[in-house]
N, C-alpha and C positions, 0 to 999 in steps of 0.2 A: 504494500500500500504506500502511495506517495506521501512523503512527509513535507509539510510546509513550515516555514518560519513562523514562530508564534507572534501574535500581534503585540506591538509595544504597549506598555502600561504607562499611565500618567506618572510623572516623577513626583517625589514627595513634595509637600507644600513648603517652599523655601521662604515664605513670608510669615510663617507662624512665629509667635512671640517666644523669645528665648528666655527661659526662667531657670531657677534652681542653680545647680552646680555649673551649668554652662556659662553663667555670668559671674561666678565667684571670682572676686578679685578684679572686676572690670574697672575699678578705679585705680588700679596699680599703675605706677609710673614706668613699669618695665617696658622697655622699648620694643621688644618682640611682641608682647601682648598688644601694645598700642598699635603697632604697624598692622597686624592682622585685623584688628577690630575697626580701625579708622580708615586704612588704605583699601582693604579688600572687603570689609563688611562681613568677615567670617566670625562665627562664634568660637571663642577661645576660652580656655580654662587656665587661670593663673597657676604658675609653677612655684619653684622650678621642678621639672622643665615645663614650659608653656605647652599646652596641648590644644589640638584643633578638634572640634566636634564634627563628626561625619553625619550624613543623612539629611542635612539642611540645604547647603549650597552645593554639595558634592558627595559622592560615594567614593570608595577606594577599592581598587583591585590590589591584592596583596600576593606576592610571589617571592621565591628565593632569589637572592642577589645574582647568582650565576645565570639563572634563567632570565632575570630582569635585564641584566646588562646585554645578554644576547638579543633579547627582544628590542632593546633600544638601538642596537647596531643595525637591525633589519627594518625598523619602523621609524622613519625620520619624523613623522607627524603624529604626535600624541597630545594629550593635555599635560598639565604640570606633573612632574614625577619627582618623588623624594626617595631618599635612602635612609633607613633607620636600622642601625645594627646590620644584620644579615638579610634584611627584607627590603624589597623595592615596592614602593607604593605608587600606583598610577591613579591620579584623580580622574573620575568619570562623572557623568551626569547623575544628579540625584535620582534615586529610584533604580539605578542599574544593579545594585546588590541583589535585589529581589529577582532579577532576571537571570543571574548567573547560572543557577542549577538547570533551568530550562534550556538555556543556550548551550551549555555543555552537553546535555542530552541530545539536542537537535544536531549539534556538530559531531555527534558520535564519540564524545569523550566521556560520557556518563559511565560511572563505575570504575574509572581508572584513577589511581592515586596520583594526583598531579601536584598537590601542595599549592593549589591556586584557590584562594578564597576571596571573599568580598566583605567590606564593612559598610553598613548602612546606618539606619537610625540609631542614635545614641552611642555610636562607636567613637573612640578617641585615638588619635595618632599624635606623635611628637611633632611639634611645630619647628621646622628648620629655621635657622637664623635667616631673617629676610635679606634679600639681595642688597648689598651696600652697607649693611650693618655689621658690627663686630660683636664678638662675645661668644661664650659657651652656651649651647642650648642642647644638652643631652647628646645623643648619638645621631640626631637627625640632621640631614642637609639636603638641599635641593640639587637634583641632577638636571632637571629642566624646570626652572622657576616659573611661577605664574607671572603673567604680564601685569603692568601697572594698572591701577584703577580698579573699580568694582565690577567691571564687565567681563569677568573671567568665564562665566558659564557658557557663552556661545562657542568657546574653543574646546570644551570638554567633549570627549567621546560620548556619543549618544546612541541609544537603541532606536534606530530608525529603520525604514525599509531600504537598507543598504545605502546609507549616505544621502538620503533625500533632503535632509535639513541643512541648508547652507554649506559652509565649509568645514563643519565639525567632523572629526574622524568618526568612523563607524564602529560602534561597540562590538558588533558581530565579528568583524574582521580582526579587531584588537584582541578579543577573547580567543579566537582561533589561533592567532599568532602566539599569544601568551601560553595557551595550552600546549602547543607544539614545543615551545622552548622549555616549558616545565617538564614535559615528558622526556625530551632529549637530555636535559640536565640530569634528571634522575637516572636515566640509563647510563650516562657517563659516570656518575658517582658510584653506581652499583658495579660497573665494570672495573673502575679504579680500585674498589675495595676487594673484589674477588679475583681479578685477573692481573692486577698490577699495571693497568693501562695508564698512560699519562692523563692527568686530570683535564687537560685542555683538548683531548681528542674529540673529534666530531663523530656523531652517530647517524645512522639512517633509521628514521622513526618508522615503526610498524604500527599502523593505526589499529586501535582496539585491543592491543596485546598487553596483558598484564605480565610483569616479570615473574617467571617461575623460579626454580632452583638455580643456583649460580651457574651451572653448566648448561642452562637452557634459556639464555637471554636472547630476546628478539631484536638484535641490533648488529650492525657491522661498522667497523671503524673506517674512516676515510681521511 
C-alpha cells in the first residue's frame, strides 16, 4: 500500500505568556540572559548557566556530535545550530518535536536506534555565549549562530510539503539527513570498538538494518 507524507501540524503557540521558572531571574543584569530576552525575544532561565526554553519560539533536534558535524558538512543551509558537550542541537520550527516519530517512521527509520531525539514544550538547553560577547557560559557554543533581530523563525527548518514555505529549509529532508548520519556514526563507533577500525572511517549505510552481533555488521568501509 502506498505511503504518503503525513500532513503538517500547526506549530505550538509562540505568543503565549511566559510564566513561572521561564522568567526566573528576568531582571538579572547578566549579559547573556539580557541578549536572548531583549535581542531575540527568546524565553531564558537565569543561571549560571543561562538556559533557553524550547517549544515556544523553536524546537530542537538533538544528535551526537560526530553525526552532527557530518550533517553540517553535507547540509550548508540549516537554522541556528549549537554544540553543548557531546551533543549538537539544531533549532527547528516550533511544533517539529511532535512530528519526529512520525517522520522517522515515514522515512523508514522507525525502530532503528539512531540516538536522534527532539525537544519541544518545556525543554531546556544551554544558552551559548551570544555572538560578540565574552564570558563563560557552560559547555554550550554556537556553531551556526542565529541572525540579529527577533525575526529568526522564518529561517528555521519547517515541516512543510517539501519546502513550500518561503526559503526555510525543509524539516523532512533535514531529518532524513540527520538520521542517515546518526546511523552511519553508530556503525563507525561499533566497528571501531569490535574491529579496531579507524574512528574516522566512512561506512555504507544499509537502510532498515539493525546491528546484530559484532561479526554480522551491515556496513562496508570506504
